[in-house]
Backbone as CSV, one residue per row, in Angstrom:
resi,resn,N_x,N_y,N_z,CA_x,CA_y,CA_z,C_x,C_y,C_z
1,MET,93.766,112.715,91.628,93.185,112.798,92.969,93.260,114.241,93.447
2,THR,92.091,114.807,93.790,92.020,116.215,94.123,92.478,116.471,95.547
3,GLN,92.782,117.737,95.801,93.171,118.170,97.144,92.021,118.999,97.721
4,PRO,91.781,119.018,99.009,92.456,118.167,99.986,91.973,116.722,99.898
5,LEU,92.810,115.835,100.359,92.547,114.408,100.291,91.689,113.987,101.491
6,LYS,90.596,113.262,101.219,89.832,112.694,102.340,90.382,111.307,102.627
7,THR,90.923,111.149,103.817,91.548,109.897,104.232,90.815,109.330,105.437
8,VAL,90.564,108.031,105.394,90.015,107.337,106.553,91.008,106.263,106.981
9,VAL,91.280,106.204,108.258,92.174,105.193,108.812,91.315,104.106,109.444
10,MET,91.363,102.914,108.867,90.603,101.789,109.406,91.495,101.019,110.371
11,GLY,91.133,101.044,111.649,91.965,100.387,112.660,93.051,101.316,113.146
12,ALA,92.644,102.469,113.687,93.609,103.517,114.040,94.235,103.242,115.401
13,GLY,95.246,102.372,115.390,96.116,102.206,116.534,97.301,103.133,116.386
14,ALA,98.459,102.713,116.882,99.629,103.591,116.883,100.064,103.968,115.469
15,VAL,100.112,102.983,114.562,100.553,103.265,113.192,99.546,104.163,112.478
16,GLY,98.278,103.779,112.526,97.262,104.553,111.830,97.108,105.954,112.373
17,CYS,97.189,106.114,113.704,97.085,107.450,114.290,98.247,108.334,113.853
18,TYR,99.442,107.748,113.765,100.590,108.561,113.362,100.424,109.082,111.931
19,PHE,100.157,108.182,110.987,100.075,108.623,109.589,98.815,109.444,109.329
20,GLY,97.699,109.069,109.954,96.501,109.880,109.825,96.698,111.260,110.422
21,GLY,97.363,111.314,111.574,97.635,112.596,112.204,98.534,113.487,111.360
22,MET,99.528,112.884,110.724,100.408,113.677,109.857,99.633,114.287,108.694
23,LEU,98.712,113.535,108.106,97.897,114.072,107.014,96.951,115.163,107.521
24,ALA,96.338,114.945,108.681,95.440,115.954,109.236,96.196,117.233,109.562
25,ARG,97.380,117.075,110.094,98.207,118.233,110.454,98.562,119.057,109.219
26,ALA,98.614,118.377,108.056,98.925,119.069,106.804,97.681,119.650,106.137
27,GLY,96.534,119.510,106.783,95.326,120.150,106.281,94.348,119.247,105.560
28,HIS,94.584,117.949,105.559,93.673,117.026,104.885,92.551,116.593,105.818
29,GLU,91.420,116.257,105.218,90.290,115.741,105.983,90.576,114.286,106.357
30,VAL,90.588,113.996,107.654,90.949,112.667,108.130,89.919,112.191,109.150
31,VAL,89.536,110.927,109.019,88.683,110.270,110.004,89.421,109.035,110.512
32,LEU,89.539,108.920,111.821,90.141,107.740,112.433,89.032,106.817,112.918
33,ILE,89.046,105.558,112.471,88.130,104.549,112.984,88.900,103.744,114.017
34,ALA,88.494,103.864,115.265,89.321,103.352,116.363,88.436,102.801,117.476
35,ARG,89.090,102.318,118.526,88.389,101.792,119.694,87.703,102.939,120.451
36,PRO,86.635,102.614,121.175,85.841,103.676,121.813,86.633,104.614,122.719
37,GLU,87.602,104.066,123.491,88.324,104.945,124.414,89.180,105.964,123.663
38,HIS,89.725,105.561,122.510,90.511,106.496,121.710,89.601,107.528,121.038
39,VAL,88.479,107.058,120.526,87.543,107.967,119.862,87.060,109.037,120.832
40,ALA,86.699,108.640,122.040,86.213,109.612,123.026,87.268,110.672,123.337
41,ALA,88.505,110.233,123.514,89.582,111.184,123.827,89.854,112.123,122.659
42,ILE,89.841,111.574,121.438,90.124,112.398,120.254,89.000,113.398,120.004
43,GLN,87.763,112.960,120.197,86.648,113.892,120.008,86.692,115.028,121.028
44,LYS,87.192,114.742,122.213,87.245,115.765,123.265,88.404,116.741,123.070
45,ASP,89.608,116.196,122.841,90.812,117.038,122.871,91.637,117.008,121.590
46,GLY,91.209,116.241,120.579,92.038,116.046,119.401,93.012,114.899,119.634
47,LEU,93.736,114.531,118.588,94.744,113.482,118.682,96.035,114.071,119.246
48,HIS,96.462,113.562,120.390,97.720,114.013,120.981,98.863,113.302,120.268
49,MET,99.646,114.046,119.495,100.800,113.509,118.773,102.074,113.984,119.464
50,GLU,102.736,113.050,120.108,104.007,113.345,120.782,105.108,112.707,119.929
51,THR,105.764,113.521,119.106,106.760,113.005,118.179,108.138,113.531,118.543
52,ARG,109.096,113.147,117.756,110.471,113.585,118.027,110.712,115.025,117.611
53,THR,109.770,115.602,116.851,109.955,116.983,116.380,108.843,117.929,116.817
54,PHE,107.705,117.412,117.286,106.637,118.291,117.774,105.759,117.527,118.756
55,ASP,105.036,118.290,119.587,104.110,117.738,120.578,102.853,118.593,120.508
56,GLU,101.812,118.066,119.840,100.621,118.859,119.558,99.361,118.020,119.708
57,HIS,98.233,118.719,119.873,96.925,118.095,119.747,96.371,118.467,118.377
58,VAL,96.173,117.463,117.540,95.743,117.673,116.158,94.254,117.376,116.059
59,ARG,93.519,118.333,115.536,92.080,118.176,115.405,91.748,117.352,114.154
60,LEU,90.954,116.312,114.364,90.450,115.495,113.263,89.230,114.736,113.757
61,ALA,88.563,114.042,112.850,87.362,113.301,113.217,87.724,111.884,113.646
62,ALA,86.860,111.299,114.483,87.071,109.929,114.931,85.724,109.252,115.112
63,SER,85.707,107.949,114.837,84.465,107.199,114.901,84.765,105.741,115.229
64,THR,83.787,105.054,115.792,83.900,103.607,115.976,83.214,102.847,114.852
65,ASP,82.583,103.550,113.924,81.733,102.946,112.892,82.509,102.708,111.595
66,PRO,82.632,101.454,111.132,83.304,101.200,109.843,82.656,101.944,108.684
67,GLY,81.394,102.317,108.828,80.730,103.092,107.790,81.333,104.459,107.568
68,ALA,82.206,104.900,108.472,82.867,106.198,108.315,83.831,106.219,107.135
69,VAL,84.082,105.073,106.505,84.934,105.081,105.295,84.197,105.692,104.104
70,ARG,82.914,105.937,104.250,82.119,106.470,103.146,82.713,107.778,102.618
71,GLY,82.921,107.842,101.315,83.413,109.057,100.682,84.913,109.243,100.699
72,ALA,85.640,108.292,101.246,87.100,108.443,101.329,87.753,108.235,99.967
73,ASN,88.748,109.068,99.654,89.612,108.845,98.485,90.674,107.806,98.800
74,LEU,91.135,107.843,100.058,92.232,106.979,100.497,91.856,106.343,101.824
75,VAL,92.036,105.023,101.914,91.834,104.313,103.167,93.174,103.720,103.587
76,LEU,93.645,104.120,104.746,94.834,103.500,105.335,94.338,102.347,106.200
77,PHE,94.612,101.131,105.756,94.058,99.929,106.379,95.091,99.406,107.360
78,CYS,94.816,99.584,108.654,95.832,99.362,109.686,95.393,98.362,110.751
79,VAL,94.424,97.512,110.440,93.972,96.539,111.438,95.031,95.465,111.626
80,LYS,94.932,94.718,112.733,95.828,93.589,112.962,95.590,92.514,111.899
81,SER,96.650,91.808,111.546,96.561,90.815,110.479,95.436,89.798,110.656
82,PRO,95.157,89.291,111.867,94.061,88.327,111.992,92.695,88.903,111.626
83,ASP,92.576,90.243,111.613,91.281,90.889,111.378,91.106,91.399,109.953
84,THR,92.021,91.065,109.064,91.990,91.621,107.712,90.669,91.343,107.001
85,GLU,90.260,90.082,106.940,89.049,89.749,106.194,87.794,90.352,106.833
86,SER,87.677,90.254,108.152,86.466,90.755,108.808,86.354,92.273,108.682
87,ALA,87.474,92.991,108.834,87.441,94.448,108.705,87.154,94.858,107.258
88,GLY,87.702,94.119,106.305,87.411,94.403,104.906,85.935,94.242,104.597
89,ALA,85.331,93.189,105.128,83.899,92.958,104.908,83.055,94.061,105.534
90,GLU,83.483,94.588,106.685,82.749,95.681,107.330,82.803,96.952,106.497
91,MET,83.926,97.185,105.805,84.063,98.394,104.987,83.323,98.298,103.661
92,LEU,83.218,97.093,103.123,82.787,96.871,101.734,81.532,97.650,101.333
93,PRO,80.449,97.647,102.118,79.237,98.338,101.652,79.377,99.852,101.565
94,HIS,80.415,100.410,102.158,80.526,101.862,102.301,81.621,102.484,101.441
95,LEU,82.452,101.679,100.799,83.603,102.200,100.060,83.183,102.875,98.757
96,ALA,83.803,104.014,98.473,83.623,104.641,97.170,84.287,103.777,96.096
97,PRO,83.714,103.737,94.888,84.275,102.873,93.847,85.727,103.175,93.514
98,ASP,86.123,104.456,93.634,87.483,104.836,93.238,88.436,104.965,94.421
99,ALA,88.030,104.491,95.591,88.909,104.605,96.763,90.132,103.706,96.608
100,LEU,91.269,104.221,97.015,92.490,103.419,97.078,92.674,102.955,98.514
101,ILE,92.840,101.651,98.690,93.052,101.097,100.029,94.504,100.675,100.140
102,LEU,95.235,101.312,101.048,96.635,100.980,101.298,96.716,100.129,102.563
103,THR,97.332,98.960,102.475,97.469,98.097,103.644,98.770,98.427,104.378
104,LEU,98.633,99.048,105.547,99.785,99.398,106.394,99.828,98.398,107.554
105,GLN,100.244,97.169,107.250,100.144,96.078,108.213,101.431,95.268,108.245
106,ASN,101.625,94.550,109.345,102.700,93.575,109.409,102.318,92.346,108.583
107,GLY,103.341,91.597,108.173,103.077,90.394,107.391,103.201,90.666,105.904
108,VAL,103.114,89.588,105.114,103.385,89.709,103.681,102.189,89.408,102.797
109,ASP,101.056,88.972,103.358,99.953,88.525,102.513,98.647,89.276,102.739
110,ASN,98.685,90.372,103.510,97.442,91.070,103.831,96.767,91.685,102.613
111,ALA,97.542,92.272,101.708,96.936,92.890,100.532,96.218,91.847,99.679
112,ASP,96.839,90.693,99.490,96.191,89.623,98.721,94.921,89.152,99.412
113,ARG,94.968,88.998,100.719,93.788,88.561,101.465,92.678,89.598,101.381
114,LEU,93.037,90.890,101.425,92.032,91.937,101.352,91.432,92.034,99.949
115,ARG,92.259,91.820,98.917,91.734,91.835,97.542,90.659,90.769,97.347
116,ALA,90.826,89.647,98.028,89.822,88.583,97.915,88.476,89.031,98.488
117,VAL,88.501,89.921,99.468,87.280,90.430,100.088,86.724,91.618,99.314
118,LEU,87.618,92.405,98.691,87.236,93.630,97.969,87.641,93.528,96.499
119,PRO,87.090,92.565,95.759,87.579,92.330,94.394,87.322,93.482,93.425
120,GLN,86.384,94.365,93.736,86.063,95.473,92.840,86.812,96.758,93.198
121,HIS,87.661,96.700,94.193,88.360,97.896,94.653,89.865,97.745,94.499
122,GLU,90.532,98.895,94.410,91.986,98.879,94.254,92.653,98.814,95.627
123,VAL,93.409,97.755,95.825,94.143,97.546,97.067,95.628,97.513,96.741
124,ALA,96.427,98.272,97.478,97.868,98.291,97.265,98.574,98.077,98.591
125,ALA,99.616,97.284,98.560,100.388,97.007,99.773,101.339,98.166,100.060
126,ALA,101.605,98.373,101.339,102.588,99.363,101.768,103.471,98.740,102.837
127,VAL,104.727,99.132,102.842,105.659,98.714,103.877,105.871,99.904,104.804
128,VAL,105.719,99.658,106.099,105.759,100.726,107.097,107.043,100.619,107.904
129,TYR,107.747,101.729,108.015,108.935,101.797,108.865,108.732,102.924,109.869
130,VAL,108.147,102.597,111.005,107.916,103.617,112.026,107.867,102.940,113.388
131,ALA,108.370,103.631,114.394,108.310,103.158,115.773,107.347,104.055,116.532
132,THR,106.197,103.494,116.905,105.164,104.258,117.592,104.511,103.396,118.661
133,GLU,103.796,104.053,119.551,102.974,103.332,120.526,101.820,104.232,120.938
134,MET,100.736,103.622,121.395,99.654,104.384,122.004,99.990,104.532,123.477
135,ALA,100.319,105.749,123.881,100.736,106.009,125.258,99.552,106.234,126.187
136,GLY,98.360,106.287,125.623,97.136,106.484,126.392,96.006,106.725,125.426
137,PRO,94.774,106.855,125.892,93.660,107.108,124.984,93.885,108.369,124.141
138,GLY,93.847,108.202,122.829,94.019,109.336,121.932,95.399,109.951,121.942
139,HIS,96.400,109.211,122.425,97.761,109.755,122.585,98.748,108.823,121.885
140,VAL,99.275,109.253,120.734,100.253,108.453,120.011,101.639,109.030,120.259
141,LYS,102.573,108.149,120.593,103.953,108.557,120.859,104.842,107.987,119.764
142,HIS,105.654,108.834,119.175,106.520,108.479,118.054,107.955,108.368,118.541
143,HIS,108.565,107.198,118.308,109.935,106.967,118.772,110.975,107.104,117.663
144,GLY,110.560,106.992,116.400,111.551,107.101,115.333,111.023,106.682,113.974
145,ARG,111.738,107.089,112.961,111.454,106.825,111.555,110.043,107.294,111.199
146,GLY,109.466,106.769,110.111,108.138,107.235,109.709,107.935,107.247,108.210
147,GLU,108.619,106.334,107.511,108.508,106.325,106.056,107.681,105.149,105.557
148,LEU,107.211,105.278,104.314,106.400,104.256,103.663,107.003,103.893,102.311
149,VAL,106.862,102.630,101.940,107.134,102.166,100.578,105.834,101.561,100.083
150,ILE,105.296,102.067,98.970,103.987,101.632,98.518,104.052,101.014,97.129
151,GLU,103.099,100.135,96.898,102.987,99.410,95.641,102.433,100.332,94.560
152,PRO,102.867,100.204,93.308,102.299,101.023,92.234,100.784,100.809,92.117
153,SER,100.062,101.895,91.848,98.613,101.839,91.667,98.206,103.038,90.827
154,SER,96.928,103.106,90.468,96.481,104.192,89.593,96.702,105.561,90.235
155,ALA,96.548,105.629,91.549,96.720,106.900,92.251,97.986,106.930,93.094
156,GLY,98.839,105.915,92.938,99.989,105.779,93.821,100.928,106.965,93.811
157,GLU,101.256,107.473,92.640,102.195,108.598,92.571,101.597,109.846,93.204
158,SER,100.298,110.072,92.961,99.638,111.238,93.546,99.581,111.122,95.063
159,VAL,99.238,109.949,95.558,99.184,109.723,97.005,100.571,109.895,97.614
160,ALA,101.586,109.382,96.930,102.956,109.519,97.440,103.342,110.992,97.565
161,ARG,102.999,111.792,96.568,103.319,113.221,96.638,102.594,113.889,97.806
162,THR,101.348,113.503,98.014,100.569,114.065,99.116,101.193,113.697,100.462
163,LEU,101.596,112.439,100.593,102.218,111.994,101.841,103.551,112.698,102.081
164,ILE,104.355,112.821,101.044,105.644,113.503,101.174,105.434,114.950,101.625
165,ALA,104.445,115.623,101.019,104.161,117.011,101.397,103.693,117.117,102.841
166,ALA,103.112,116.020,103.368,102.640,116.006,104.757,103.735,115.586,105.734
167,GLY,104.954,115.392,105.236,106.060,115.043,106.115,106.281,113.558,106.285
168,VAL,105.716,112.757,105.363,105.883,111.306,105.409,106.711,110.878,104.200
169,PRO,107.997,110.587,104.371,108.806,110.133,103.234,108.177,108.879,102.610
170,THR,107.913,108.922,101.322,107.186,107.838,100.664,107.830,107.514,99.326
171,GLU,107.982,106.235,99.070,108.551,105.749,97.810,107.574,104.772,97.174
172,VAL,107.384,104.897,95.849,106.618,103.911,95.094,107.622,102.925,94.517
173,SER,107.438,101.639,94.818,108.416,100.631,94.414,107.733,99.460,93.729
174,ALA,108.363,98.974,92.657,107.853,97.791,91.959,108.167,96.509,92.720
175,ASN,109.038,96.588,93.739,109.402,95.394,94.496,108.907,95.501,95.939
176,VAL,107.637,95.854,96.081,107.066,95.921,97.426,107.032,94.532,98.052
177,ARG,106.857,93.492,97.236,106.872,92.138,97.792,108.202,91.868,98.510
178,GLY,109.308,92.232,97.854,110.608,92.050,98.482,110.763,92.892,99.732
179,ALA,110.257,94.129,99.687,110.347,95.010,100.851,109.490,94.490,102.003
180,LEU,108.319,93.928,101.681,107.472,93.345,102.720,108.173,92.160,103.391
181,TRP,108.833,91.338,102.577,109.554,90.199,103.146,110.739,90.660,103.991
182,ALA,111.432,91.707,103.545,112.545,92.240,104.339,112.039,92.756,105.684
183,LYS,110.882,93.442,105.676,110.275,93.918,106.927,109.824,92.731,107.780
184,LEU,109.266,91.710,107.145,108.868,90.511,107.876,110.058,89.896,108.607
185,ILE,111.196,89.846,107.939,112.389,89.261,108.559,112.837,90.094,109.759
186,LEU,112.775,91.416,109.633,113.074,92.275,110.782,112.136,91.961,111.947
187,ASN,110.853,91.834,111.625,109.876,91.550,112.672,110.103,90.176,113.295
188,CYS,110.435,89.194,112.471,110.684,87.850,113.011,111.896,87.850,113.945
189,ALA,112.891,88.654,113.617,114.097,88.706,114.438,113.853,89.395,115.781
190,TYR,113.014,90.438,115.794,112.891,91.283,116.983,111.617,91.076,117.798
191,ASN,110.476,90.874,117.114,109.202,90.986,117.825,109.028,89.969,118.938
192,ALA,109.282,88.693,118.631,109.056,87.664,119.640,110.010,87.831,120.820
193,VAL,111.259,88.171,120.549,112.238,88.344,121.633,111.827,89.503,122.538
194,SER,111.409,90.612,121.931,110.938,91.750,122.716,109.688,91.386,123.508
195,ALA,108.807,90.591,122.896,107.555,90.208,123.556,107.804,89.286,124.743
196,ILE,108.634,88.280,124.537,108.889,87.288,125.594,109.586,87.928,126.789
197,THR,110.529,88.826,126.504,111.297,89.456,127.587,110.636,90.713,128.131
198,GLN,109.677,91.297,127.346,109.088,92.588,127.677,110.172,93.648,127.839
199,LEU,111.111,93.629,126.884,112.206,94.598,126.855,112.237,95.303,125.506
200,PRO,112.750,96.538,125.459,112.904,97.243,124.186,114.081,96.671,123.394
201,TYR,114.137,97.046,122.130,115.129,96.476,121.222,116.557,96.597,121.743
202,GLY,116.899,97.786,122.252,118.277,98.001,122.688,118.701,97.038,123.783
203,LYS,117.790,96.736,124.703,118.133,95.824,125.800,118.097,94.367,125.363
204,THR,117.223,94.025,124.417,117.171,92.626,123.989,118.476,92.222,123.311
205,VAL,118.985,93.065,122.424,120.183,92.673,121.670,121.423,92.628,122.554
206,ALA,121.348,93.263,123.729,122.479,93.215,124.664,122.509,91.914,125.453
207,GLY,121.461,91.119,125.368,121.401,89.870,126.111,122.371,88.833,125.569
208,GLU,122.916,88.036,126.451,123.893,87.021,126.064,123.268,86.009,125.105
209,GLY,123.883,85.857,123.950,123.439,84.879,122.964,122.263,85.305,122.110
210,VAL,121.672,86.478,122.387,120.459,86.879,121.676,120.752,87.178,120.204
211,ARG,121.852,87.865,119.936,122.152,88.169,118.530,122.372,86.883,117.724
212,ASP,122.917,85.850,118.347,123.098,84.576,117.642,121.746,83.942,117.327
213,VAL,120.814,84.016,118.276,119.462,83.514,118.022,118.827,84.278,116.869
214,MET,118.977,85.590,116.879,118.389,86.412,115.823,118.986,86.073,114.457
215,ARG,120.295,85.796,114.422,120.915,85.424,113.146,120.376,84.084,112.651
216,ASP,120.101,83.149,113.576,119.493,81.883,113.176,118.102,82.115,112.595
217,VAL,117.336,82.993,113.239,115.995,83.323,112.746,116.077,83.910,111.338
218,VAL,116.985,84.866,111.167,117.131,85.528,109.866,117.542,84.522,108.790
219,ALA,118.472,83.636,109.092,118.925,82.653,108.112,117.765,81.763,107.658
220,GLU,116.921,81.331,108.603,115.762,80.523,108.246,114.784,81.311,107.375
221,CYS,114.527,82.556,107.757,113.610,83.405,106.982,114.114,83.607,105.558
222,MET,115.405,83.858,105.428,115.964,84.101,104.098,115.922,82.838,103.245
223,ALA,116.087,81.680,103.858,115.988,80.427,103.106,114.568,80.238,102.581
224,VAL,113.576,80.548,103.410,112.182,80.442,102.970,111.889,81.462,101.879
225,ALA,112.363,82.700,102.051,112.134,83.737,101.044,112.726,83.335,99.692
226,ARG,113.948,82.820,99.714,114.567,82.391,98.445,113.742,81.292,97.788
227,ALA,113.259,80.333,98.585,112.451,79.248,98.034,111.122,79.752,97.482
228,GLU,110.640,80.879,98.032,109.397,81.488,97.543,109.625,82.331,96.288
229,GLY,110.893,82.503,95.895,111.199,83.319,94.726,111.188,84.806,95.001
230,VAL,111.374,85.196,96.256,111.353,86.602,96.636,112.727,87.222,96.395
231,THR,112.745,88.407,95.793,113.974,89.178,95.634,114.069,90.176,96.776
232,LEU,114.963,89.902,97.717,115.101,90.766,98.883,115.967,91.972,98.545
233,PRO,115.521,93.176,98.916,116.312,94.369,98.618,117.420,94.580,99.644
234,GLY,118.590,94.959,99.193,119.669,95.335,100.104,120.197,94.181,100.934
235,ASP,120.894,94.544,102.001,121.516,93.581,102.907,120.613,93.423,104.128
236,VAL,119.789,92.392,104.124,118.788,92.222,105.176,119.453,91.979,106.528
237,GLN,120.483,91.149,106.575,121.153,90.880,107.845,121.743,92.150,108.432
238,SER,122.323,92.995,107.591,122.870,94.258,108.081,121.756,95.150,108.635
239,ALA,120.597,95.173,107.961,119.466,95.977,108.435,119.002,95.491,109.804
240,VAL,118.979,94.169,109.984,118.607,93.612,111.285,119.613,94.027,112.347
241,ASP,120.882,93.932,112.027,121.935,94.273,112.989,121.860,95.734,113.429
242,LYS,121.422,96.617,112.520,121.435,98.058,112.799,120.143,98.571,113.431
243,LEU,119.077,97.784,113.374,117.767,98.304,113.782,117.738,98.741,115.236
244,ALA,118.292,97.938,116.128,118.223,98.260,117.557,118.876,99.601,117.866
245,ALA,119.967,99.901,117.172,120.654,101.172,117.418,119.817,102.358,116.957
246,SER,118.977,102.147,115.932,118.173,103.248,115.403,116.928,103.515,116.243
247,MET,116.464,102.522,117.007,115.301,102.724,117.884,115.442,101.869,119.147
248,PRO,116.440,102.176,119.977,116.746,101.320,121.133,115.647,101.250,122.176
249,SER,114.796,102.269,122.269,113.764,102.293,123.307,112.435,101.709,122.841
250,GLN,112.380,101.247,121.583,111.118,100.757,121.036,110.808,99.337,121.495
251,TYR,109.576,99.131,121.959,109.051,97.793,122.218,108.320,97.326,120.968
252,ALA,108.504,96.075,120.584,107.818,95.534,119.421,106.313,95.584,119.627
253,SER,105.579,95.668,118.515,104.119,95.652,118.610,103.631,94.380,119.283
254,THR,104.330,93.271,119.073,103.958,92.015,119.715,104.117,92.125,121.228
255,ALA,105.169,92.798,121.674,105.372,93.015,123.116,104.262,93.886,123.682
256,GLN,103.878,94.932,122.943,102.814,95.819,123.404,101.489,95.067,123.503
257,ASP,101.203,94.212,122.519,99.967,93.426,122.559,99.946,92.491,123.763
258,LEU,101.056,91.770,123.984,101.096,90.843,125.119,100.942,91.585,126.444
259,ALA,101.567,92.748,126.551,101.484,93.511,127.798,100.055,93.912,128.119
260,ARG,99.233,94.055,127.072,97.827,94.445,127.272,96.896,93.240,127.290
261,GLY,97.473,92.042,127.254,96.643,90.850,127.261,95.883,90.633,125.976
262,LYS,96.412,91.193,124.858,95.727,91.097,123.578,96.346,90.006,122.706
263,ARG,95.578,89.529,121.756,96.084,88.593,120.765,97.148,89.287,119.910
264,THR,98.204,88.565,119.578,99.290,89.133,118.783,99.169,88.719,117.319
265,GLU,100.114,89.204,116.524,100.190,88.839,115.106,101.242,87.765,114.848
266,ILE,101.642,87.043,115.878,102.767,86.118,115.731,102.509,85.042,114.681
267,ASP,101.243,84.660,114.455,100.934,83.670,113.422,101.286,84.171,112.029
268,TYR,101.341,85.487,111.858,101.630,86.088,110.556,103.076,86.563,110.459
269,LEU,103.854,86.309,111.519,105.280,86.657,111.538,106.074,85.353,111.570
270,ASN,106.612,84.978,112.718,107.363,83.720,112.808,106.503,82.526,112.434
271,GLY,105.219,82.582,112.763,104.322,81.489,112.413,104.200,81.281,110.917
272,LEU,104.211,82.375,110.149,104.158,82.243,108.694,105.413,81.557,108.175
273,ILE,106.569,81.908,108.730,107.821,81.271,108.320,107.769,79.774,108.617
274,VAL,107.234,79.404,109.770,107.105,77.982,110.123,106.206,77.258,109.117
275,ARG,105.048,77.843,108.800,104.112,77.191,107.869,104.698,77.085,106.469
276,ARG,105.306,78.159,105.990,105.874,78.122,104.637,107.085,77.197,104.596
277,GLY,107.858,77.166,105.681,108.984,76.244,105.744,108.525,74.803,105.674
278,GLU,107.468,74.470,106.392,106.931,73.110,106.329,106.495,72.764,104.913
279,ALA,105.819,73.679,104.251,105.332,73.425,102.890,106.468,73.254,101.894
280,LEU,107.584,73.926,102.158,108.710,73.914,101.224,109.805,72.930,101.626
281,GLY,109.632,72.255,102.753,110.637,71.305,103.210,111.868,71.955,103.800
282,ILE,111.693,73.147,104.400,112.805,73.883,104.998,112.616,73.912,106.515
283,ALA,113.623,73.475,107.252,113.544,73.468,108.714,113.631,74.888,109.264
284,THR,112.769,75.193,110.227,112.758,76.528,110.823,112.664,76.431,112.356
285,PRO,113.627,75.756,112.996,113.506,75.515,114.444,113.552,76.775,115.292
286,ALA,114.368,77.751,114.932,114.445,78.972,115.749,113.128,79.740,115.688
287,ASN,112.569,79.873,114.504,111.275,80.544,114.365,110.174,79.770,115.079
288,ARG,110.232,78.434,115.025,109.205,77.625,115.675,109.213,77.823,117.196
289,VAL,110.397,77.871,117.793,110.484,78.065,119.238,109.908,79.424,119.624
290,LEU,110.288,80.480,118.910,109.787,81.811,119.251,108.273,81.883,119.064
291,TRP,107.776,81.322,117.961,106.329,81.307,117.706,105.595,80.576,118.833
292,ALA,106.095,79.397,119.213,105.421,78.585,120.226,105.407,79.283,121.583
293,LEU,106.499,79.948,121.946,106.565,80.626,123.235,105.606,81.818,123.293
294,VAL,105.532,82.578,122.207,104.593,83.708,122.189,103.157,83.204,122.242
295,LYS,102.859,82.112,121.527,101.509,81.538,121.595,101.173,81.122,123.024
296,LEU,102.143,80.563,123.718,101.926,80.165,125.110,101.664,81.388,125.983
297,MET,102.410,82.452,125.734,102.226,83.673,126.520,100.895,84.354,126.196
298,GLU,100.401,84.185,124.973,99.068,84.699,124.651,98.014,84.067,125.561
299,THR,98.156,82.775,125.798,97.218,82.068,126.670,97.285,82.632,128.083
300,ARG,98.488,82.867,128.548,98.665,83.473,129.880,98.030,84.850,129.927
301,GLY,98.228,85.614,128.848,97.666,86.971,128.811,96.160,86.958,128.817
302,ALA,95.564,85.982,128.121,94.103,85.903,128.087,93.538,85.574,129.457
303,LEU,94.317,84.862,130.268,93.869,84.502,131.612,94.065,85.649,132.585
304,THR,95.112,86.444,132.355,95.398,87.581,133.229,95.652,88.794,132.356
305,PRO,94.605,89.465,131.864,94.775,90.607,130.963,95.743,91.627,131.542
306,GLY,96.622,92.118,130.652,97.604,93.095,131.096,98.705,92.495,131.939
307,GLY,98.862,91.175,131.851,99.832,90.516,132.711,101.254,90.887,132.418
308,GLY,101.529,91.432,131.202,102.875,91.890,130.901,103.154,93.219,131.573
309,SER,104.398,93.675,131.421,104.736,94.960,132.035,105.587,95.771,131.077
């Protein structure tokens, strides 16, 4: 893969803007495919990147047209999980034959779902560890971390080197499935609680009885993962226990979606655990309660957009 790398971010929200911005800042050609209000702001002033180490406006291209993936060597696929198939179909007519599509999404099955839509293209899963939010049109705010774990692919090592050189710690791992499940468990433990309370991680874990609820969620998730034959890396419970301290001010993406009256990814987080638990004969009551409450709040949000705070 030649330099500079042409990268297109499909679904450039907080995650996509951060990683796309890091590549653009390192001199790569980057196009962000995003919502109109973000595109307008980026075209006018560049992408405002407010991170823990720099605060800059980074110049790059932005478009609302999925056809902007044309000619890309690398596509960072960052749409919400419910939109995986539809966004993949929108890209399909425009993708270069040798483009690598990296799925930077929550959940554990997006890469497989996207491969079904793009059978002639190389799709590789990635696990994302970053705390970001869109603080306004064209303004991404970085709260912590920023590393990727990516699945082996024909261009994976080259892409990893490019990302590392751009300031994105990146590892190629043969056990991305296990890493995706470990990330899923983190999300199941934190996202719904943050969403329901509209509180950041540090304040949620300080709530009476909340850590016990989270441990119940984790235990159910790990039982489902074991039944699925997943090899989880490291000590997942310890990672859950430590996460709030590493990013205490971060609101979960599910909380951010609810606050804006948007549909969440809860069906692909706690909801996935509930569905797989039912199929495998494993009870998942803690995950079911959190899933059901967030679904109820989605209905409230649809009736009063932005009803969260």
